[in-house]
C-alpha positions as CSV (number, residue, x, y, z in Angstrom):
1,M,69.8,-87.3,-56.2
2,D,67.3,-89.5,-54.5
3,S,65.2,-91.7,-56.7
4,K,62.1,-89.7,-55.9
5,D,63.9,-86.6,-57.2
6,C,64.9,-88.3,-60.5
7,V,63.9,-86.7,-63.8
8,D,62.5,-88.8,-66.6
9,F,64.2,-88.4,-70.0
10,E,64.3,-90.1,-73.2
11,D,67.8,-91.8,-73.6
12,L,68.9,-90.8,-77.1
13,L,72.6,-91.6,-76.5
14,P,72.4,-95.1,-77.7
15,V,70.7,-94.0,-81.0
16,M,73.3,-91.3,-81.5
17,E,76.0,-93.9,-80.9
18,E,74.5,-96.3,-83.4
19,K,74.1,-93.6,-86.1
20,L,77.3,-91.6,-85.5
21,G,79.9,-94.1,-83.9
22,G,81.9,-93.8,-80.8
23,D,84.2,-90.9,-81.9
24,A,81.4,-88.8,-83.2
25,L,79.3,-89.4,-80.1
26,I,82.2,-88.1,-77.9
27,G,82.4,-85.1,-80.2
28,E,78.7,-84.4,-79.8
29,L,79.1,-84.7,-76.0
30,C,81.9,-82.2,-76.1
31,N,79.7,-79.8,-78.1
32,G,77.0,-80.2,-75.6
33,F,79.5,-79.5,-72.9
34,R,80.5,-76.2,-74.6
35,L,76.9,-75.1,-74.9
36,L,76.3,-75.6,-71.2
37,M,79.6,-74.4,-69.8
38,D,80.5,-71.0,-68.3
39,S,82.8,-69.7,-71.0
40,D,84.9,-67.7,-68.4
41,K,85.4,-70.7,-66.1
42,G,85.5,-73.5,-68.6
43,V,83.2,-75.7,-66.6
44,I,79.5,-76.2,-66.2
45,T,78.4,-74.3,-63.1
46,F,74.9,-74.2,-61.6
47,N,74.4,-70.8,-63.1
48,S,75.5,-71.8,-66.6
49,L,73.3,-74.9,-66.4
50,R,70.3,-72.9,-65.3
51,K,71.0,-70.3,-68.0
52,N,71.3,-72.7,-70.9
53,A,69.1,-75.7,-69.7
54,A,66.4,-74.7,-72.3
55,L,68.9,-75.6,-75.1
56,F,68.5,-79.3,-74.0
57,G,64.8,-79.2,-73.2
58,L,65.4,-78.9,-69.4
59,Q,63.7,-75.6,-68.9
60,D,61.1,-77.1,-66.6
61,L,63.7,-78.4,-64.1
62,N,63.7,-76.5,-60.8
63,D,66.9,-75.3,-59.0
64,D,67.2,-78.4,-56.8
65,E,67.0,-80.7,-59.8
66,L,69.6,-78.7,-61.6
67,R,71.9,-78.7,-58.5
68,G,71.3,-82.5,-58.2
69,M,72.6,-82.9,-61.8
70,I,75.8,-81.0,-60.9
71,E,76.2,-83.0,-57.7
72,E,75.6,-86.3,-59.5
73,G,78.6,-85.8,-61.7
74,D,80.9,-83.7,-59.6
75,F,83.6,-86.2,-58.8
76,D,86.3,-83.7,-57.6
77,G,83.8,-81.8,-55.3
78,D,84.5,-78.4,-56.8
79,G,80.7,-77.7,-57.3
80,A,81.1,-77.8,-61.1
81,L,81.4,-80.2,-64.0
82,N,84.5,-80.3,-66.1
83,Q,84.3,-81.8,-69.5
84,M,85.3,-85.3,-68.4
85,E,82.8,-85.3,-65.5
86,F,80.1,-84.2,-67.9
87,C,80.9,-87.1,-70.4
88,V,81.1,-89.7,-67.7
89,L,77.8,-88.5,-66.2
90,M,76.1,-88.7,-69.7
91,F,77.3,-92.3,-70.0
92,R,76.2,-93.1,-66.4
93,L,72.7,-91.8,-67.2
94,S,72.5,-94.0,-70.2
95,P,72.1,-97.6,-69.0
96,E,72.4,-99.0,-72.6
97,L,75.6,-97.0,-73.2
98,M,77.1,-98.1,-69.9
99,D,77.2,-101.6,-71.4
100,K,79.1,-100.3,-74.4
101,S,81.3,-97.7,-72.7
102,R,84.3,-99.8,-72.1
103,F,84.4,-100.5,-75.9
104,L,83.8,-96.8,-76.8
105,L,86.5,-95.7,-74.4
106,E,89.1,-98.2,-75.6
107,E,88.2,-97.2,-79.2
108,A,88.8,-93.5,-78.4
109,L,91.9,-94.1,-76.5
110,H,93.5,-96.2,-79.2
111,G,92.4,-93.9,-81.9
112,D,92.8,-90.1,-81.9
113,G,91.9,-90.0,-78.2
114,F,89.6,-87.2,-76.9
115,P,90.6,-84.3,-79.1
116,C,87.9,-82.1,-77.6
117,F,89.3,-82.3,-74.0
118,Y,91.3,-79.4,-72.8
């Protein structure tokens, strides 16, 4: 996504992490993933994102902006976001959490792991 095409949003992930802790934040991201995913395919597709965008206040985004979100996080090139890609994208979009992400990842890996990942 070009910088001219970026969408402004209020970054609430650091506040959530501060209040909930790392494990609970990962759990909330997993819940967000489930709300946006195509339940038949188990991934977030363009169509499932467009259909469910209003749940996250994204109803004003146009199709190009929604496609850009998918493309931004789609590391394996399949045109959709799996749960790991979604969580990584959420951390990448949160500059403050990027600084804490290594700690949160290590905490999750040494604890119960990522219980919500398939």
